[in-house]
C-alpha positions in Angstrom: -27.9 -8.0 -4.7 -26.7 -5.9 -7.4 -24.8 -7.3 -10.5 -22.8 -6.0 -13.3 -24.4 -4.8 -16.3 -25.0 -7.1 -19.0 -22.2 -6.0 -21.4 -19.9 -6.7 -18.4 -20.8 -10.2 -18.1 -18.3 -12.6 -20.3 -18.6 -16.6 -20.5 -16.4 -18.8 -18.0 -12.7 -18.8 -19.3 -11.4 -21.8 -21.0 -9.6 -23.3 -18.1 -12.6 -23.5 -15.8 -14.1 -27.0 -16.9 -16.9 -27.1 -14.1 -17.3 -24.0 -11.2 -15.9 -24.5 -7.7 -17.5 -23.5 -4.6 -15.2 -20.3 -4.8 -16.2 -19.5 -8.2 -20.3 -20.2 -6.8 -19.4 -17.9 -4.5 -18.3 -15.0 -6.7 -21.2 -15.8 -9.3 -23.5 -14.7 -6.4 -22.4 -11.1 -6.6 -23.3 -11.2 -10.5 -19.4 -11.8 -11.5 -18.0 -14.5 -13.4 -14.7 -16.5 -12.6 -11.8 -14.5 -14.9 -8.9 -14.4 -13.2 -7.3 -18.0 -12.1 -8.2 -18.8 -8.5 -4.6 -20.0 -7.7 -3.4 -18.6 -4.5 -2.9 -20.4 -1.4 -2.8 -19.3 2.6 0.8 -18.3 2.2 0.4 -16.8 -1.2 -2.2 -14.5 0.0 -0.1 -13.7 3.1 2.4 -12.8 0.9 0.5 -10.3 -1.3 -0.1 -8.6 1.7 2.9 -8.7 4.1 5.0 -7.8 0.1 2.7 -4.7 0.0 3.7 -3.4 2.9 7.3 -4.5 2.7 9.2 -3.7 6.2 12.5 -3.4 4.4 11.4 -1.4 1.4 9.6 1.1 3.8 11.4 1.1 6.8 14.8 1.9 4.9 13.4 4.3 2.6 12.0 6.7 5.7 13.9 5.9 8.6 16.3 9.0 7.5 13.2 11.4 7.7 11.9 9.9 10.8 14.9 10.5 12.6 15.7 13.6 11.3 12.5 15.0 12.3 11.9 13.0 15.4 15.0 12.2 16.8 15.3 8.6 18.8 11.7 9.3 20.0 10.4 8.5 16.8 10.4 5.3 17.6 7.3 5.2 19.6 4.9 6.4 17.2 5.8 3.2 15.6 3.3 0.9 18.3 1.1 3.5 18.2 0.3 3.7 14.2 0.4 -0.1 14.6 -2.5 -0.5 16.8 -4.4 1.9 15.0 -4.1 0.3 12.0 -4.8 -3.3 13.5 -8.1 -1.8 14.5 -8.7 -0.8 10.7 -7.5 -4.2 9.8 -9.8 -6.1 12.3 -12.4 -4.4 10.3 -11.0 -4.9 6.8 -11.0 -8.8 8.2 -14.8 -9.0 8.5 -15.4 -7.5 5.1 -12.8 -9.7 3.6 -15.0 -12.7 4.6 -18.2 -11.0 3.6 -17.0 -9.8 0.3 -14.2 -11.8 -1.4 -13.9 -9.8 -4.5 -11.4 -7.9 -6.1 -11.1 -4.0 -5.9 -11.9 -4.7 -2.2 -11.9 -0.9 -0.9 -14.3 -0.3 -3.8 -16.4 -2.8 -3.3 -17.0 -2.5 0.4 -17.7 1.1 0.1 -20.2 0.5 -2.2 -22.0 -2.1 -0.4 -21.9 -0.5 2.9 -22.9 3.4 1.7 -23.8 4.6 -1.9 -22.8 3.8 -5.0 -21.5 7.1 -5.9 -19.2 7.3 -2.4 -17.7 4.0 -2.9 -17.2 5.0 -6.5 -15.1 7.5 -4.8 -13.6 5.7 -2.4 -12.6 3.4 -5.0 -10.9 6.5 -7.3 -9.2 8.1 -4.6 -7.7 4.3 -3.5 -6.6 3.5 -6.9 -4.8 7.0 -7.6 -3.1 6.4 -4.4 -2.1 3.3 -5.2 -0.6 4.3 -8.3 1.5 7.1 -6.3 2.3 4.1 -3.9 4.1 2.8 -6.9 5.8 5.2 -7.9 7.1 5.9 -4.1 8.0 2.1 -4.0 9.8 2.3 -6.8 11.9 5.6 -5.5 13.5 3.5 -2.5 16.1 1.8 -4.6 17.7 5.3 -4.3 18.4 4.2 -0.3 20.1 1.1 -1.2 21.7 0.6 -4.8 24.1 3.3 -4.6 25.3 1.9 -1.0 25.9 -1.3 -2.6 27.6 -0.1 -5.6 28.8 3.4 -6.6 28.1 2.1 -10.7 24.5 2.4 -9.6 24.4 6.1 -9.2 23.7 6.8 -12.8 23.4 10.7 -12.5 26.0 13.0 -10.9 27.6 11.7 -7.8 25.4 12.9 -4.5 23.7 9.7 -3.6 21.2 11.4 -0.9 17.7 11.4 -2.0 17.4 15.0 -0.8 20.3 16.1 -3.8 19.1 16.9 -7.1 21.7 14.2 -8.3 20.3 11.8 -5.6 16.7 12.6 -6.6 17.3 12.3 -10.5 18.9 9.2 -9.9 16.2 7.7 -7.9 13.4 8.4 -10.8 16.0 6.5 -13.5 16.4 3.7 -11.2 12.3 3.3 -10.5 11.8 3.6 -14.4 14.0 0.7 -14.9 11.9 -1.0 -11.9 8.5 -0.5 -13.0 9.7 -1.9 -16.8 10.3 -5.1 -15.1 7.3 -5.3 -12.6 5.2 -4.4 -15.5 6.4 -7.0 -17.3 6.0 -9.8 -14.2 2.1 -8.3 -14.2 1.5 -9.3 -17.7 3.0 -12.6 -17.5 1.0 -15.1 -15.6 -0.6 -15.2 -12.3 1.5 -18.1 -11.1 4.4 -16.3 -11.8 3.2 -13.2 -10.0 2.3 -15.8 -7.2 5.9 -17.6 -7.1 7.8 -14.5 -7.2 5.7 -12.9 -4.3 6.3 -16.0 -2.4 10.3 -16.2 -3.0 10.8 -12.3 -2.3 8.5 -12.1 0.8 10.3 -15.7 2.5 14.0 -13.6 1.4 12.5 -10.8 3.0 11.5 -12.2 6.2 14.7 -13.9 6.7 16.8 -11.1 5.9 14.6 -8.6 8.4 15.1 -11.2 11.2 18.9 -11.4 10.1 19.3 -7.7 10.2 17.5 -7.5 13.6 19.7 -10.1 15.1 22.8 -8.7 14.2 22.6 -5.0 14.6 21.2 -6.2 18.4 24.4 -8.1 18.9 26.1 -4.5 17.9 24.3 -2.3 20.1 26.3 0.8 20.9 23.4 1.9 23.5 20.6 1.2 25.4 17.2 1.5 24.5 16.7 4.3 27.0 18.0 6.7 23.9 14.4 6.1 22.6 12.9 8.8 25.1 15.3 11.5 23.8 14.6 13.9 21.3 18.1 14.8 20.7 19.0 16.5 17.2 15.4 16.6 16.2 14.4 19.5 13.6 10.8 19.3 14.9 10.6 21.2 18.0 8.7 19.5 21.2 7.9 16.0 22.0 4.5 15.9 20.7 5.8 17.7 17.1 8.6 15.1 17.2 6.1 12.3 17.4 3.5 13.7 14.7 6.2 14.1 12.4 8.2 10.9 13.1 5.1 9.1 12.5 5.1 9.5 9.1 7.5 6.5 8.7 5.4 3.8 10.5 2.2 5.5 8.8 4.0 4.9 5.6 5.1 1.4 6.3 1.6 0.2 7.6 -0.3 0.5 4.6 -1.3 -2.2 2.1 -2.6 -5.0 4.1 -5.9 -4.9 2.7 -4.0 -6.1 -0.6 -5.1 -9.8 0.5 -8.5 -9.0 0.0 -7.7 -7.3 -3.3 -6.5 -11.1 -4.0 -9.8 -12.7 -3.1 -10.8 -13.7 -6.3 -7.6 -15.2 -7.1 -7.2 -17.2 -3.7 -9.0 -20.2 -2.5 -11.1 -20.7 0.1 -11.0 -16.6 0.3 -13.9 -16.0 3.0 -11.4 -18.1 5.3 -8.0 -17.1 4.1 -8.5 -13.7 3.5 -9.0 -12.0 6.8 -6.4 -14.0 8.8 -3.7 -13.2 5.9 -4.8 -9.8 6.6 -4.3 -9.3 10.2 -1.3 -11.8 10.3 0.4 -10.1 7.4 0.0 -6.5 9.3 0.8 -8.0 12.6 4.3 -9.7 11.7 5.6 -6.7 9.6 4.8 -4.2 12.3 6.4 -6.3 14.8 9.6 -6.5 12.6 9.6 -3.4 11.6 9.4 -1.9 14.9 12.6 -4.2 15.6 14.4 -3.1 13.1 14.0 0.6 13.8 14.7 -0.2 17.6 17.7 -2.3 16.5 19.1 0.6 14.3 18.8 3.4 16.9 21.0 1.1 18.9 23.4 -0.1 16.9 24.1 3.4 14.8 27.5 4.4 15.3 26.6 8.0 15.9 23.5 9.2 16.5 24.8 13.3 16.4 27.0 13.1 12.8 24.1 13.5 10.7 24.7 10.4 8.8 21.2 8.6 10.4 19.3 11.9 8.7 20.5 11.3 5.1 21.9 7.9 4.5 19.6 6.1 7.5 19.7 2.2 8.0 22.0 1.6 4.9 24.6 3.7 7.1 23.7 1.7 9.9 24.1 -1.8 7.8 27.5 -1.2 6.2 29.1 0.9 9.3 28.2 -1.4 12.2 28.4 -4.8 10.0 31.0 -4.2 7.7 31.2 -3.8 3.7 30.7 -7.4 3.0 27.9 -8.8 5.4 26.1 -5.1 5.1 25.8 -4.9 1.2 24.8 -8.6 1.5 22.1 -7.6 3.5 21.4 -4.6 1.4 20.9 -6.9 -1.4 18.1 -8.2 0.2 16.5 -4.9 0.8 16.6 -4.6 -3.2 14.6 -7.9 -3.6 12.0 -6.6 -0.8 11.9 -3.3 -3.0 11.6 -5.2 -6.3 8.6 -7.4 -4.4 6.8 -4.4 -2.9 6.6 -2.4 -6.0 5.3 -5.6 -8.2 2.5 -6.2 -5.1 1.6 -2.4 -5.3 1.1 -2.6 -8.8 -0.8 -5.7 -8.6 -3.2 -4.2 -6.0 -3.7 -1.3 -8.3 -4.5 -3.4 -11.4 -7.1 -5.3 -9.5 -8.8 -2.0 -8.2 -8.8 -0.4 -11.8 -10.2 -4.3 -13.0 -12.7 -4.2 -10.8 -14.1 -0.9 -11.4 -13.6 -1.4 -14.8 -15.5 -4.4 -14.9 -18.6 -2.2 -13.5 -18.4 0.0 -16.2 -17.2 2.9 -13.7 -13.8 4.0 -15.6 -12.8 5.5 -18.9 -12.0 2.9 -21.6 -13.9 0.1 -19.4 -14.3 -2.5 -21.6 -10.3 -2.8 -22.3 -9.4 -2.3 -18.7 -11.7 -5.2 -17.8 -10.6 -7.4 -20.3 -8.4 -10.7 -18.8 -6.3 -12.8 -21.0 -7.7 -16.0 -20.7 -4.3 -17.9 -21.2 -2.6 -16.1 -18.4 -5.7 -14.7 -16.1 -4.3 -11.5 -15.9 -5.7 -8.0 -16.6 -3.1 -6.8 -19.2 -4.4 -3.2 -19.7 -4.4 -2.1 -15.9 -0.9 -3.3 -15.4 0.7 -0.9 -18.5 -1.7 2.1 -16.8 -0.5 1.7 -13.8 3.3 1.3 -14.7 3.1 4.2 -17.3 1.5 6.4 -14.6 3.4 5.6 -12.1 6.4 6.7 -14.3 5.3 9.6 -15.1 5.2 10.7 -11.2 9.0 9.9 -10.9 9.5 12.7 -13.6 8.8 15.0 -10.9 12.0 14.1 -9.1 13.8 15.9 -12.0 12.0 19.0 -11.0 13.0 19.2 -7.3 14.2 16.7 -4.8 11.3 17.7 -2.5 9.1 15.7 -4.6 10.4 12.4 -3.0 8.8 13.4 0.6 5.4 14.9 -1.5 5.1 11.5 -3.3 5.7 9.4 -0.4 3.3 11.5 1.9 0.7 12.0 -0.7 0.0 8.1 -1.2 -0.3 7.5 2.5 -2.8 10.3 2.6 -4.8 8.9 -0.2 -4.8 5.3 1.2 -5.7 6.3 4.8 -8.9 8.7 3.6 -9.9 5.7 1.1 -10.0 3.4 4.5 -12.0 5.8 6.3 -14.4 5.6 3.4 -14.9 2.1 4.6 -14.7 2.3 8.1 -17.0 5.1 8.5 -20.0 3.9 6.7 -19.5 0.5 8.4 -19.8 2.2 11.7 -22.7 3.7 10.6 -24.5 0.3 9.7 -23.1 -1.4 12.8 -25.2 1.5 14.6 -28.3 1.1 13.1 -27.8 -2.8 13.3 -27.8 -3.2 9.8 -24.5 -5.3 9.5 -24.2 -8.9 10.6 -21.4 -11.1 9.9 -23.6 -14.1 10.0 -22.8 -16.8 7.6 -19.9 -19.8 7.2 -16.6 -19.9 5.4 -15.7 -22.7 2.5 -15.1 -25.1 5.2 -18.6 -24.4 7.3 -16.9 -22.5 10.3 -18.3 -19.4 11.3 -17.3 -16.1 9.7 -14.8 -13.9 11.0 -16.7 -11.4 13.4 -15.8 -8.7 15.8 -18.8 -9.4 17.7 -19.7 -7.3 20.5 -16.2 -5.2 20.0 -17.7 -4.4 16.6 -18.8 -0.7 17.6 -15.8 -0.1 19.9 -13.2 -1.3 17.7 -14.4 0.2 14.4 -15.4 3.8 16.2 -11.4 3.8 17.5 -10.2 2.9 13.9 -12.3 5.5 12.2 -11.2 8.0 14.5 -7.4 7.0 14.3 -7.9 7.1 10.7 -9.0 10.4 10.2 -6.5 12.1 13.0 -3.5 10.4 10.8 -4.8 11.4 7.6 -5.2 15.1 8.9 -1.6 15.1 10.6 0.0 13.4 7.2 -1.8 16.2 5.0 -1.0 19.0 7.2 1.3 21.7 5.0 4.1 21.9 7.5 6.5 24.1 5.7 9.4 23.1 7.7 8.5 19.4 6.3 7.5 19.9 2.7 9.2 23.0 1.9 12.5 23.3 4.2 14.2 25.0 1.3 11.7 27.5 0.6 10.3 28.7 -2.7 8.2 25.8 -3.6 4.8 26.5 -2.2 3.2 23.8 -4.1 5.3 21.1 -2.4 4.2 22.2 0.7 0.5 21.8 -0.4 1.2 19.2 -2.8 -1.1 16.4 -0.5 -3.9 19.0 -0.5 -3.7 20.1 -4.3 -3.3 16.5 -5.6 -6.3 15.4 -3.5 -8.3 18.2 -4.4 -7.6 17.4 -8.3 -8.1 13.7 -7.9 -11.6 14.5 -6.4 -12.3 17.5 -8.9 -11.3 14.9 -11.8 -13.4 12.2 -10.3 -16.4 14.6 -10.0 -16.3 15.6 -13.4 -16.2 12.3 -14.7 -19.4 11.4 -12.6 -20.8 14.5 -13.9 -20.1 13.6 -17.8 -21.3 10.0 -17.1 -24.3 11.1 -15.4 -25.4 13.3 -18.7 -24.6 10.5 -20.8 -25.9 7.7 -18.9 -23.6 5.4 -20.4 -20.1 4.6 -20.3 -17.3 6.1 -22.2 -16.8 3.0 -24.2 -19.7 0.4 -24.1 -22.5 2.7 -23.9 -23.9 0.1 -21.4 -25.8 1.4 -18.3 -23.1 2.6 -15.5 -23.5 0.1 -12.8 -21.9 0.2 -9.2 -22.6 -2.7 -6.8 -24.5 -1.9 -3.7 -25.2 -3.6 -0.4 -26.8 -7.1 -0.9 -27.5 -7.9 2.6 
């Protein structure tokens, strides 16, 4: 077992009079309990579900999926859901074994090498920051449809237009100010907002499904058609159409990110990872299907531009439709908050091990609120800076969205890959018991096949998402950097990480404290 460097070890916070079994479990990994452990089972579920946030992501990317795939893009949904459930099953095992903040970084480091794990964490946290920006942009798909006064810039509300893209950035920055404020207040406030928001989102999602299905204009057989798809051929339509499902079903690992704030995390986190993904995947698929069946027209161009907002207001009327869109706004707000929280915990976890610039400040936890304040500010500011790309070109909307998915998929593969190697070598077991004395969650004899399929799926989807299709990423032409944006962004991310690691290796200490660099490794 590897612990943090001595300079990183702090005394127990004042609120902790006597260590709980959960706190003692964390101490086995060499970390003191600094974050406040106040989340129960539903709050843990809410952390994963709100990151996925089907209402946010489906409303944000439905138009894109339909534009390139036509109605048949629906069938990419169950494929992506099965693939992500394979990944989630592997993560559930790791959440039971390593209930620590900074899940991807911690898991990869303990399964592979410290350097490989560091890059997994680095790619993941940069990806999470991009996801925060992408989620905040989703307001543009909803707010102007509720009231035209929310179109603060120009008149064209389409996110693919110059006016729409600029307005999306303005609305997104306003939202980030609010979520950053909540992320520095108190984790009880954060948990309350998450739980209330997720409850409202689930109720709203069910209502949307039921109401749209009662207003169906056609039969489910329409999902076998590619009519109107911009991408030629059935296979090509499915590959590009899968972007919608891929964007929706990420972030389920955030239940593991919150492990240090969850009661009985070895028992709770594995189950909430799987239930958050499973329930979100089922609801999202039904929303997509219901939207296709209830749309007034599949060929008038509205579905490819306005997406589900158009379906709600035109099929259900302005009153009911706009009321449901308000619920979508709540979901977008809570999703942005949850994603920012997950990124904060990743920054905190890496900084606590002295693995980031200004590690001492980033690892500091406010003993009163139990929140790491500096990471919240860093994530909020960097995400807001990314939103400024929308002023440069409307194509930035898709570039930002796709880049964040690729970053997270690659980081996931940097966990499932080393895990598969350890399984094959017989070095990974899930023996042990949780807080209630029950056997830890385990895939048992299914471990190797499930893990292998999870890794294969993740790698293939990463390639599919990152492939520089000009017709997808630069449809107007003349912006080669948007066509290659994902590849370039990933290359710059890895390059900057390599330079930082090289500098740290030469100096042999962290940038701020001078303490020896320490990273976790497999503890057996």
